[in-house]
C-alpha positions in Angstrom: -78.9 188.8 -50.5 -77.0 185.8 -49.3 -76.0 185.5 -45.6 -72.5 185.2 -44.2 -71.7 181.5 -43.5 -71.9 180.6 -39.8 -72.4 177.5 -37.6 -76.0 176.7 -37.0 -77.5 177.6 -33.7 -78.0 174.7 -31.2 -81.4 173.1 -31.4 -84.0 173.9 -28.8 -86.4 171.1 -29.6 -84.6 168.0 -28.5 -86.4 164.8 -27.7 -85.0 162.6 -25.0 -85.7 158.9 -24.3 -85.1 158.1 -20.6 -85.0 154.3 -19.9 -86.0 153.2 -16.4 -88.6 153.3 -13.7 -86.9 154.3 -10.5 -86.3 157.3 -8.3 -83.1 158.0 -10.2 -85.1 158.3 -13.5 -87.7 160.6 -11.9 -84.8 162.9 -10.6 -83.1 162.9 -14.0 -86.4 163.7 -15.7 -86.9 166.6 -13.2 -83.5 168.1 -14.1 -83.7 167.4 -17.8 -87.0 169.1 -18.0 -85.4 172.4 -16.9 -83.2 172.4 -20.0 -84.2 175.1 -22.6 -82.9 172.8 -25.3 -85.3 169.9 -24.5 -88.9 169.9 -25.7 -89.9 166.4 -24.9 -88.9 163.6 -22.4 -90.2 160.1 -22.7 -89.7 157.9 -19.6 -89.9 154.3 -20.5 -91.6 152.7 -18.6 -91.5 155.4 -15.9 -93.5 155.2 -12.6 -96.4 156.9 -10.9 -94.4 160.0 -10.2 -93.2 160.6 -13.8 -96.7 159.9 -15.0 -97.9 163.0 -12.9 -95.1 165.4 -14.0 -96.8 166.7 -17.1 -95.4 169.4 -19.3 -92.4 168.0 -21.2 -92.5 164.7 -19.4 -94.6 161.6 -20.2 -94.4 157.9 -19.6 -93.9 155.5 -22.5 -95.3 151.9 -22.1 -93.2 150.0 -24.6 -91.4 146.8 -23.5 -87.6 146.6 -24.0 -84.7 144.4 -22.9 -83.9 140.7 -23.5 -86.4 139.6 -24.7 -87.7 141.4 -26.8 -84.5 143.4 -27.2 -84.5 147.1 -28.3 -86.3 146.8 -31.6 -89.6 148.3 -30.2 -88.0 151.4 -28.7 -85.7 151.8 -31.7 -88.8 151.9 -33.9 -90.4 154.4 -31.6 -87.2 156.5 -31.6 -87.0 156.6 -35.4 -90.7 157.6 -35.7 -90.5 160.3 -33.0 -87.1 161.6 -33.9 -85.4 161.0 -30.6 -82.1 163.0 -30.3 -80.6 161.4 -27.1 -81.1 158.2 -25.2 -80.4 158.1 -21.5 -80.3 154.6 -19.8 -81.0 154.8 -16.1 -80.2 151.3 -14.8 -77.1 149.2 -15.8 -78.9 146.3 -17.4 -79.7 147.9 -20.8 -76.1 149.2 -21.0 -74.6 145.7 -20.4 -77.2 144.3 -22.9 -75.9 146.6 -25.6 -78.3 149.5 -25.9 -75.5 151.9 -26.9 -74.5 149.7 -29.8 -78.1 149.2 -30.9 -78.9 152.9 -31.1 -75.5 153.7 -32.6 -76.4 151.7 -35.6 -79.3 154.1 -36.4 -77.3 157.2 -35.6 -78.9 158.1 -32.2 -76.4 158.9 -29.5 -76.7 157.2 -26.1 -75.4 158.8 -22.9 -73.7 155.6 -21.7 -70.8 153.3 -22.5 -70.5 150.6 -25.1 -71.4 147.0 -24.2 -67.8 146.1 -23.7 -67.0 149.2 -21.6 -70.1 148.4 -19.6 -68.4 145.2 -18.4 -66.7 147.4 -15.8 -69.9 146.9 -13.9 -71.2 143.8 -15.6 -68.2 141.7 -14.4 -66.5 142.3 -11.0 -63.8 139.9 -12.1 -63.1 141.9 -15.2 -63.1 145.2 -13.3 -60.7 143.9 -10.6 -58.3 142.6 -13.3 -58.5 146.0 -15.0 -57.6 147.8 -11.8 -54.7 145.5 -11.2 -53.4 146.0 -14.7 -53.6 149.8 -14.6 -52.3 150.1 -11.0 -55.5 151.6 -9.7 -55.7 151.3 -5.9 -58.1 148.5 -4.8 -58.3 145.6 -2.4 -56.3 142.4 -2.9 -58.5 139.7 -4.5 -59.0 136.4 -6.2 -61.8 135.2 -8.5 -63.4 131.8 -8.7 -65.8 130.3 -11.2 -68.7 128.0 -10.3 -66.5 124.9 -10.9 -64.0 126.2 -8.4 -66.2 126.2 -5.3 -63.9 123.9 -3.3 -60.9 126.1 -4.2 -62.8 129.1 -3.0 -63.6 127.4 0.3 -59.9 126.6 0.8 -58.9 130.1 -0.1 -61.2 131.6 2.6 -59.9 129.0 5.2 -56.4 130.1 4.4 -57.0 133.5 5.9 -55.5 135.2 2.9 -55.9 138.9 4.0 -54.0 140.8 6.6 -57.2 142.5 7.8 -58.6 139.0 8.8 -61.8 139.7 6.9 -63.0 139.1 3.4 -65.8 140.4 1.1 -67.7 138.1 -1.2 -69.0 139.6 -4.4 -71.2 138.1 -7.1 -69.3 138.9 -10.3 -72.4 139.6 -12.4 -75.2 142.1 -12.1 -77.3 141.7 -8.9 -79.2 145.0 -8.7 -76.7 146.5 -6.3 -77.2 143.7 -3.7 -74.6 141.0 -4.7 -72.1 141.9 -2.0 -71.7 140.0 1.3 -69.7 141.4 4.3 -69.1 138.4 6.6 -67.3 139.2 9.9 -65.9 135.7 10.4 -64.6 132.9 8.2 -67.6 130.8 9.2 -70.0 133.5 8.0 -67.9 133.8 4.8 -68.3 130.1 4.1 -72.0 130.3 4.6 -72.2 133.3 2.3 -70.1 131.6 -0.3 -72.5 128.7 -0.4 -75.5 131.0 -0.7 -73.9 132.7 -3.8 -72.2 129.8 -5.6 -74.4 126.8 -4.7 -77.8 128.2 -3.6 -77.7 130.9 -6.3 -79.0 133.6 -4.1 -78.1 136.1 -6.8 -78.9 133.9 -9.8 -76.5 133.7 -12.6 -74.6 136.7 -11.2 -73.0 134.3 -8.7 -71.6 131.9 -11.3 -68.4 133.7 -10.8 -67.4 135.3 -7.5 -64.7 137.7 -6.3 -63.2 137.2 -2.8 -61.4 140.3 -1.8 -59.9 141.9 1.3 -62.2 143.8 3.6 -61.2 147.5 3.5 -61.7 149.6 6.7 -62.7 153.2 6.4 -65.5 155.6 5.4 -67.1 154.9 2.0 -67.9 157.6 -0.6 -69.6 157.4 -4.0 -68.2 159.6 -6.8 -70.3 160.1 -9.9 -68.4 161.5 -12.9 -69.3 162.6 -16.4 -67.0 161.2 -19.1 -66.4 161.7 -22.8 -63.7 159.1 -23.3 -60.9 161.6 -22.7 -62.1 164.1 -20.0 -63.6 163.0 -16.7 -65.4 165.5 -14.4 -66.5 164.3 -11.0 -69.6 165.6 -9.2 -69.4 166.2 -5.4 -68.8 163.0 -3.5 -71.8 161.4 -1.8 -72.2 158.9 1.0 -75.0 156.4 0.8 -76.5 154.0 3.4 -76.7 150.4 2.1 -77.9 148.5 5.2 -81.7 148.4 5.9 -81.4 149.3 9.6 -80.3 152.3 11.6 -76.7 152.2 12.6 -75.8 150.2 9.5 -77.3 146.9 10.6 -79.3 144.3 8.8 -79.0 143.1 5.2 -77.7 145.2 2.2 -80.2 147.0 0.0 -80.0 149.0 -3.1 -79.5 152.1 -0.9 -81.7 153.6 1.8 -80.5 157.2 1.5 -77.6 159.5 0.6 -76.2 162.9 1.2 -73.8 165.2 -0.7 -71.2 166.6 -0.6 -69.8 164.2 2.0 -67.6 166.2 4.4 -65.1 163.4 4.7 -64.3 163.8 1.0 -62.0 166.8 1.5 -60.3 168.6 -1.4 -57.1 166.5 -0.8 -59.1 163.3 -0.9 -60.9 164.3 -4.1 -57.6 165.3 -5.7 -56.3 161.8 -5.0 -59.5 160.2 -6.2 -59.1 162.0 -9.5 -55.4 161.6 -10.0 -54.9 158.1 -8.7 -58.1 156.4 -9.8 -60.5 158.3 -12.1 -58.1 159.6 -14.6 -56.1 156.3 -14.8 -59.5 154.5 -15.3 -60.4 156.7 -18.3 -56.9 156.4 -19.7 -56.8 152.7 -19.2 -60.2 152.1 -20.9 -58.9 154.1 -23.9 -55.6 152.1 -24.0 -57.6 148.9 -23.8 -59.6 149.9 -26.8 -62.9 150.7 -25.1 -63.2 154.4 -24.5 -65.7 155.1 -21.7 -68.5 157.6 -22.4 -71.3 158.4 -20.0 -71.6 158.3 -16.2 -68.9 156.5 -14.3 -70.0 155.9 -10.7 -67.1 154.7 -8.5 -67.3 153.5 -4.9 -64.3 154.2 -2.8 -63.1 153.3 0.7 -61.0 155.9 2.4 -58.4 153.7 4.0 -55.4 154.6 6.1 -53.3 154.2 2.8 -55.6 156.5 0.9 -58.7 156.1 -1.3 -59.2 152.6 -2.8 -61.7 151.6 -5.4 -64.5 149.3 -4.2 -66.3 148.9 -7.5 -67.3 150.6 -10.7 -70.8 151.3 -11.9 -71.5 152.5 -15.4 -74.6 154.6 -14.7 -76.1 157.1 -12.3 -76.3 155.9 -8.7 -79.5 155.5 -6.8 -80.1 157.1 -4.3 -77.1 159.4 -4.9 -78.6 160.9 -8.1 -81.7 162.1 -6.3 -79.6 164.2 -4.0 -77.1 165.3 -6.6 -79.7 166.7 -9.0 -80.7 169.2 -6.3 -77.1 170.4 -6.1 -76.7 171.2 -9.8 -77.1 175.0 -10.1 -79.6 176.8 -12.4 -77.0 177.5 -15.0 -76.1 173.9 -15.5 -78.0 172.3 -18.4 -78.0 168.5 -17.8 -79.0 167.8 -21.4 -76.2 169.9 -22.7 -73.7 168.2 -20.4 -74.8 164.8 -21.6 -74.7 165.8 -25.3 -71.2 167.2 -24.7 -70.1 163.9 -23.2 -71.3 161.8 -26.2 -69.8 164.3 -28.7 -66.4 164.4 -27.0 -66.5 168.0 -25.9 -67.1 167.7 -22.2 -64.4 170.3 -21.4 -66.5 172.9 -23.2 -69.6 173.0 -21.0 -70.3 174.3 -17.5 -71.0 172.1 -14.6 -71.8 174.1 -11.5 -73.2 173.5 -8.1 -75.2 175.3 -5.5 -73.7 176.0 -2.1 -74.9 173.7 0.7 -76.0 170.1 1.0 -78.6 167.8 -0.3 -80.1 164.6 1.2 -82.3 161.8 0.0 -84.2 159.5 2.3 -85.7 156.3 0.8 -89.1 155.0 1.9 -89.4 151.3 1.3 -92.1 148.6 1.4 -92.5 146.4 4.5 -90.2 143.4 4.2 -87.7 145.0 1.8 -85.1 143.8 0.8 -86.8 140.5 1.2 -90.4 139.7 0.0 -92.7 142.7 0.1 -96.4 143.4 -0.9 -97.4 145.5 -3.9 -100.5 147.6 -4.5 -100.6 149.3 -1.1 -102.3 152.7 -1.3 -100.0 155.7 -0.7 -101.1 159.0 0.8 -99.0 162.1 0.1 -100.3 165.0 2.1 -100.7 168.3 0.1 -99.0 170.5 2.8 -95.5 169.2 1.9 -92.9 171.6 3.3 -91.5 174.0 0.8 -88.2 172.8 -0.6 -88.9 169.1 -0.3 -88.8 167.1 -3.5 -90.6 163.7 -3.8 -89.1 161.4 -6.4 -91.1 158.2 -7.0 -89.4 154.8 -7.5 -91.5 151.7 -7.0 -95.0 153.3 -7.5 -97.7 153.1 -10.1 -101.2 154.6 -10.6 -104.1 152.2 -10.1 -107.7 153.5 -10.3 -106.4 157.1 -10.0 -104.6 156.2 -6.8 -100.8 156.0 -6.2 -99.9 152.5 -4.9 -96.6 150.8 -4.1 -95.1 148.8 -6.9 -91.6 147.9 -5.7 -89.2 147.5 -2.8 -87.9 151.1 -2.7 -91.0 153.2 -3.2 -90.2 156.9 -2.8 -87.1 159.1 -2.3 -87.8 162.2 -0.2 -85.2 164.8 -0.9 -84.2 168.3 0.3 -81.3 170.7 0.2 -80.2 173.3 2.7 -77.3 175.7 3.5 -76.2 173.1 6.2 -76.4 169.4 6.3 -78.5 169.5 9.4 -81.0 171.8 7.7 -81.2 169.5 4.7 -81.7 166.4 6.8 -84.3 168.0 9.0 -86.3 169.3 6.0 -86.2 165.9 4.3 -87.5 164.1 7.4 -90.2 166.7 7.7 -91.2 165.6 4.2 -91.1 161.9 5.2 -93.7 162.6 7.9 -96.1 163.8 5.1 -96.1 160.5 3.3 -97.9 157.4 4.7 -98.8 153.9 3.7 -99.1 150.7 5.6 -95.7 149.2 6.3 -93.7 152.3 5.3 -90.1 151.5 6.2 -87.2 154.0 6.3 -84.0 154.8 8.2 -84.0 157.6 10.7 -80.3 158.2 10.7 -79.4 159.3 7.2 -76.2 161.4 7.2 -75.4 160.3 10.8 -71.7 159.8 10.0 -71.3 163.5 9.2 -73.7 164.8 11.8 -72.1 162.8 14.6 -68.8 164.5 13.8 -70.3 167.9 14.0 -70.2 170.0 17.2 -71.4 173.4 16.0 -73.1 176.5 17.3 -76.3 175.5 15.5 -76.6 172.2 17.5 -80.2 171.1 18.3 -81.9 173.1 21.0 -82.3 170.0 23.1 -78.5 169.5 23.2 -77.9 173.1 24.0 -80.5 173.1 26.8 -78.9 170.1 28.4 -75.5 171.8 28.1 -72.7 170.5 25.9 -69.9 168.6 27.6 -66.4 167.5 26.7 -67.7 163.9 26.7 -70.5 164.9 24.3 -67.8 166.0 21.9 -66.2 162.6 22.1 -63.5 163.1 24.7 -63.5 161.1 27.9 -61.6 162.7 30.8 -62.5 159.7 32.9 -60.8 157.4 30.4 -57.7 159.5 30.5 -57.6 159.4 34.3 -58.1 155.6 34.2 -55.1 155.3 31.8 -52.9 157.3 34.1 -53.8 155.0 37.0 -53.3 151.9 34.9 -49.7 152.8 33.8 -48.4 154.4 37.0 -46.8 151.1 38.3 -45.0 150.3 35.0 -43.8 153.9 34.7 -42.5 153.9 38.2 -40.4 150.8 37.4 -38.3 152.9 35.0 -36.8 155.1 37.8 -33.1 155.9 37.6 -30.8 158.4 39.3 -32.0 161.9 38.3 -35.7 161.0 37.9 -38.4 159.8 40.1 -40.7 158.8 37.2 -43.9 160.1 38.9 -46.4 161.0 36.2 -49.6 163.1 36.1 -48.1 166.5 36.6 -47.5 169.3 34.1 -44.0 168.3 33.2 -41.3 165.8 33.9 -38.1 166.8 35.7 -34.6 165.4 35.6 -31.7 166.1 37.9 -28.6 166.0 35.6 -26.2 166.4 38.5 -27.6 163.3 40.2 -26.8 161.3 37.0 -23.1 161.7 37.7 -21.9 163.7 34.7 -19.0 166.2 35.0 -18.9 167.9 31.6 -22.0 166.8 29.8 -23.4 167.6 26.4 -27.2 167.0 26.0 -28.3 165.1 22.9 -32.0 164.8 21.9 -33.9 162.8 19.4 -37.5 162.2 18.3 -39.1 159.6 16.1 -42.2 157.5 15.5 -43.0 153.9 14.5 -44.2 154.5 10.9 -46.6 152.1 9.2 -45.5 149.3 11.5 -48.4 150.7 13.5 -50.8 149.5 10.8 -49.5 145.9 11.3 -50.1 146.2 15.1 -53.6 147.6 14.5 -54.5 144.9 11.9 -53.0 142.1 14.0 -54.4 143.3 17.3 -51.1 143.3 19.2 -50.0 146.5 20.8 -47.3 145.8 23.4 -44.3 145.7 21.1 -44.7 149.0 19.3 -44.0 150.8 22.5 -40.6 149.2 22.6 -40.1 150.2 18.9 -41.0 153.8 19.8 -38.2 154.0 22.5 -35.7 152.1 20.3 -36.0 154.4 17.4 -35.1 157.5 19.5 -32.5 156.1 21.9 -30.6 154.3 19.2 -30.2 157.7 17.5 -28.7 159.0 20.8 -26.2 156.2 21.3 -24.6 156.8 17.9 -23.4 160.1 19.3 -22.1 158.4 22.4 -25.0 159.6 24.5 -26.6 157.6 27.3 -30.4 158.0 27.2 -31.6 159.7 30.4 -35.3 160.2 30.0 -38.1 159.7 27.5 -41.5 161.2 26.8 -44.3 159.8 24.6 -47.2 161.2 22.6 -50.2 159.0 22.1 -53.0 160.3 19.8 -56.3 158.7 18.9 -59.9 159.4 18.0 -61.4 157.5 21.0 -59.2 156.4 23.9 -59.3 152.6 24.4 -57.7 152.3 27.9 -56.6 148.6 27.6 -55.0 149.3 24.2 -53.3 152.5 25.3 -52.1 150.7 28.5 -50.5 148.0 26.4 -48.7 150.5 24.2 -47.4 152.5 27.2 -46.4 149.3 29.0 -44.3 148.5 25.9 -42.8 152.0 26.2 -41.9 151.4 29.8 -40.3 148.1 28.8 -38.3 149.9 26.1 -37.1 152.4 28.7 -36.0 149.6 31.0 -34.0 148.1 28.2 -32.4 151.5 27.4 -31.8 152.4 31.0 -33.8 155.7 30.8 -36.7 157.0 32.8 -40.2 157.5 31.4 -40.9 160.9 33.0 -44.0 162.0 31.1 -46.1 162.1 28.0 -49.3 163.3 26.3 -52.4 161.4 25.6 -54.5 163.2 23.0 -58.1 162.1 22.3 -59.2 163.8 19.1 -62.6 162.7 17.7 -62.7 162.9 13.9 -59.0 163.1 13.4 -58.3 159.3 13.2 -60.3 156.4 11.6 -62.1 154.2 14.1 -59.6 152.5 16.4 -56.4 154.0 14.8 -53.9 155.7 16.9 -50.5 157.3 16.3 -47.3 157.5 18.4 -44.3 159.9 18.7 -41.4 159.7 21.2 -38.8 162.2 22.5 -35.6 161.1 24.2 -32.9 163.1 25.8 -29.4 161.8 26.6 -26.0 163.0 27.8 -22.4 162.3 26.9 -19.2 163.6 28.4 -17.7 166.1 26.0 -14.6 164.0 25.6 -16.6 160.9 24.5 -18.9 162.6 21.9 -19.1 160.7 18.7 -18.1 160.7 15.9 -14.6 161.4 16.8 -12.4 163.6 14.5 -9.7 160.9 14.0 -11.6 158.5 11.6 -9.4 157.6 8.7 -9.2 155.3 5.8 -8.4 151.7 6.9 -10.6 151.8 10.0 -12.9 148.8 10.3 -16.7 148.7 9.9 -18.3 146.4 12.5 -21.9 145.2 12.0 -24.3 144.4 14.8 -27.3 142.2 13.8 -30.8 143.5 13.8 -33.8 141.7 15.3 -35.8 142.0 12.0 -37.1 144.9 10.0 -37.1 147.1 13.1 -39.4 150.0 12.4 -38.6 151.0 8.8 -39.6 149.9 5.3 -43.1 148.7 6.4 -44.9 150.4 3.6 -43.0 148.3 1.1 -43.2 145.2 3.3 -47.0 145.5 3.7 -47.3 145.9 0.0 -45.4 142.7 -0.7 -47.4 140.8 1.9 -50.6 142.1 0.3 -49.6 141.2 -3.2 -48.6 137.8 -2.0 -52.1 137.2 -0.7 -50.7 136.3 2.8 -52.6 137.1 6.0 -50.9 138.4 9.2 -52.3 135.3 10.9 -50.7 132.9 8.4 -47.4 131.1 9.2 -44.6 133.3 8.2 -43.1 131.7 5.1 -39.6 132.8 6.1 -39.7 130.7 9.3 -40.1 127.3 7.8 -37.5 124.6 8.2 -35.8 126.3 11.1 -36.0 125.8 14.9 -39.4 124.7 16.3 -40.1 128.0 18.1 -40.1 130.0 14.9 -42.0 127.5 12.9 -45.2 128.4 14.8 -44.6 132.2 14.3 -47.2 134.0 12.3 -46.5 136.8 9.8 -47.9 139.3 12.3 -45.8 138.0 15.2 -42.6 138.1 13.1 -43.2 141.6 11.7 -44.0 142.9 15.2 -40.7 141.7 16.6 -39.5 144.7 18.6 -36.7 146.9 17.3 -33.4 146.0 19.0 -32.1 148.5 21.6 -28.3 148.7 21.6 -27.7 151.0 24.6 -26.5 148.6 27.3 -24.3 146.6 24.9 -22.6 149.7 23.5 -22.1 152.0 26.5 -19.1 150.0 27.9 -17.2 150.4 24.7 -18.1 154.1 24.4 -16.9 154.8 28.0 -13.6 153.0 27.3 -13.0 154.8 24.0 -13.2 151.7 21.7 -15.4 153.3 19.0 -14.9 156.2 16.6 -18.3 156.5 15.2 -21.7 154.8 14.6 -24.6 154.7 12.3 -28.1 153.5 13.2 -29.4 151.7 10.1 -33.0 152.9 9.7 -35.0 154.0 6.7 -32.6 154.5 3.8 -30.6 151.4 4.6 -26.8 151.3 4.3 -26.8 153.7 1.4 -28.3 156.7 3.1 -27.4 156.2 6.8 -23.7 155.3 6.9 -22.5 158.4 5.1 -24.1 160.5 7.8 -21.1 159.6 10.1 -18.8 161.7 7.9 -18.6 165.5 7.4 -18.8 166.7 3.8 -15.2 167.9 4.1 -13.8 164.6 5.3 -13.6 163.0 1.8 -14.3 159.6 3.4 -16.7 156.8 2.5 -17.0 153.1 3.2 -16.6 149.8 1.3 -19.0 147.1 2.5 -18.5 143.4 1.9 -22.0 141.9 1.6 -20.4 138.5 1.3 -19.3 138.8 5.0 -22.7 137.5 6.2 -25.7 135.6 5.1 -28.8 137.7 4.5 -31.5 136.5 7.0 -34.4 134.5 5.6 -37.0 137.3 6.0 -35.0 139.6 3.6 -34.5 136.8 1.1 -38.2 136.1 1.1 -39.1 139.8 0.7 -36.6 140.2 -2.2 -38.1 137.2 -4.0 -41.8 137.8 -3.3 -41.6 141.5 -4.1 -39.0 141.2 -6.9 -37.0 143.8 -5.1 -33.5 144.5 -6.6 -30.5 144.2 -4.3 -29.7 147.9 -4.9 -33.2 148.8 -3.6 -32.8 146.5 -0.6 -29.6 148.2 0.7 -31.1 151.7 0.3 -34.4 150.8 2.0 -34.0 148.2 4.7 -31.5 147.3 7.4 -30.9 143.9 5.7 -30.2 142.2 9.0 -27.8 144.9 10.3 -29.1 147.4 12.9 -25.9 149.2 13.8 -22.6 150.0 12.1 -19.6 150.9 14.3 -16.2 152.4 13.1 -13.3 150.9 15.0 -9.5 151.5 14.5 -7.4 148.5 13.5 -5.5 148.8 16.9 -8.7 148.4 18.9 -10.7 145.9 16.8 -10.0 142.9 19.0 -11.0 144.6 22.2 -14.1 146.1 20.5 -15.3 142.7 19.2 -14.6 141.2 22.6 -16.6 143.9 24.4 -19.5 143.5 22.0 -19.5 139.7 22.5 -19.4 139.9 26.3 -22.3 142.3 26.2 -24.4 139.9 24.1 -24.0 141.2 20.5 -23.6 139.2 17.3 -20.8 141.4 15.7 -18.6 140.9 12.7 -16.3 143.0 10.4 -18.4 144.0 7.4 -16.0 146.5 5.7 -13.7 149.4 6.0 -13.4 153.2 5.7 -12.0 154.3 2.3 -11.2 157.6 0.6 -14.2 158.8 -1.5 -17.8 159.6 -0.8 -20.8 157.3 -0.2 -21.0 153.5 0.1 -19.2 151.1 -2.2 -20.5 147.5 -2.2 -18.8 144.2 -2.8 -21.1 141.3 -3.7 -24.2 143.4 -4.4 -25.1 141.4 -7.5 -25.3 138.1 -5.6 -26.7 139.6 -2.4 -29.5 137.5 -1.0 -29.2 134.8 -3.7 -28.9 131.2 -2.4 -25.6 129.7 -3.4 
């Protein structure tokens, strides 16, 4: 009797050919051997560890690569009916192993030769990222014939961070990256790559890119050309020495999941980088199938791609294989990837953490001996996994056969447990010259202050200082700023700080029928410019200006100010500079600095970053409160010039600066051909020009009733800020004549360099106008005279009209040179 037609059952006798000889391949063989579908795993050539696995796993000693190409392993695969090829290192992928096996119908878990160029050419990958708007560092590429141009580029200080990274464009076994700290070091490194050929042909082309500050994470993701599924993020340790010192290596250890890679971070990684990468590769005609291993830096602006790799990472893979749960069949996941059905398989993980610690030969990453006998003690702690890398068997003895020799791995319910177990395993392995780092996972562990801290720490007694907070530094800061704070005294405030709160005597300020007005604000991403440029005195003035200018538009005189300064670790000189600037801003505004809060919060901010917030309170006599209720069509608009961008629009400004390959230390291109003082002004100095404080120039006109209303031009430009003067029921708007003044040079440069449309300019920036005042026709002469006497550059820029919003004259030609 015939059977009902059905799909055939999945095969459970698969043969896998695993190419490579490192710890990564040993770890992959370990996990693949757990698959019920796999009956045989050939590791070619394998190492001393895979040779001892037994069972499904055996080494295969057949040469492959260029030369002799892949003919020998293709012949073996045909004869032994190989069902899946898994390349471990990148070289066979770049050399075309996927295409070679595709011709004979054997699938390869890995990308095509062209798709593999994502790793094979740093230049190609950076151009790809730029083309598909994937966040990455600013860069330029140079060929071997452009060495002199590369030298000039470095000398020009092209990056706002002041530092560059030099990368050999070709494959360099994970070591072709130099991280110079000065231009002098960068020039030496450039010569070593391009002239001395430290990385061989890989350095025939180099990428010089901006140094990105922030924690690094490695994200390994399975891909089938359409779907991409990331594994938990890992953090590795590239430098040879504890504390991340010494030369770069292929990796000295890793741990996963990295606590710094929060769900929010991973969501951004997936949406902003990984998914656009897979989509971009498909659009470019080279769908990516296999393992995409992407390095990220978690910058203040979000995750940015450092580089792509087109294979499993090492030593990340050794840790990640321990996290895959028992229900996850690695062979099935790989087959699903090459068959375009990745979304149909399960990929699950155990709770907890996993760690890998690399044991290396003496002298690595430089010259090192081989053939040194290794002793692995039999009483290895339960739960420790030893994955071999550079080992071989000689006369029935395991000996060293490479730079990185063994990866000792462990998992645990906590990161501390996994780390301690791995290092317990390290102690059970010995050979002459064994080299390893003793601080794997130190980034995450140093941020932990938990109940399960080591007994030694508990016995000594935990302190606030041990948690990263220095009360002494806080006291030092108070002492440092007391003199400048005291200088801001005014009637109603004594400006003594250090108590629980600041007091103000409103009666002593001389008001008869006052209304209190308050405002709060920050400085935005102008802080990033201050941090990158290393100048902190002016942002304090900005902080005051942004709040007090919001008070004056309601007619209020600022009375007192409080600040909030938050950081990860308090740097007293930097904080003192900031608060000195705040005190200067208060002096300019005529208000007292009566208190504030300094919050030292370890782990909340990156490295030396800090954040600011300000709070101002002012008063106005009830009869002088603005805007008045008699504004009408025909009233004039008077503009007051700004001192620059003030404290708004810096996210766009910084983007334009970055795309223009200009450093904060370069001469500002908008200051050429003008007076000699500004010719020497750098980009950083120009962008950090303090926000103008309008209080003392406007108060006389307010007190004599010259003004009907005002608008502080901040983020949102003219378009968003001026309509805030009017109530919804007024039916009033304004007409602005943009031909009434010449747009300052900085705005013209930003328009041109960033290709910013004039409509976008007037709804984003202040465009050279920091304040708009509404004045009646009858009082316009007196108003302009009062402003002139009090030091303002003022002019009539438009009028109030019937209708809502802002109507522009001259918008099409705005900013264009006549």
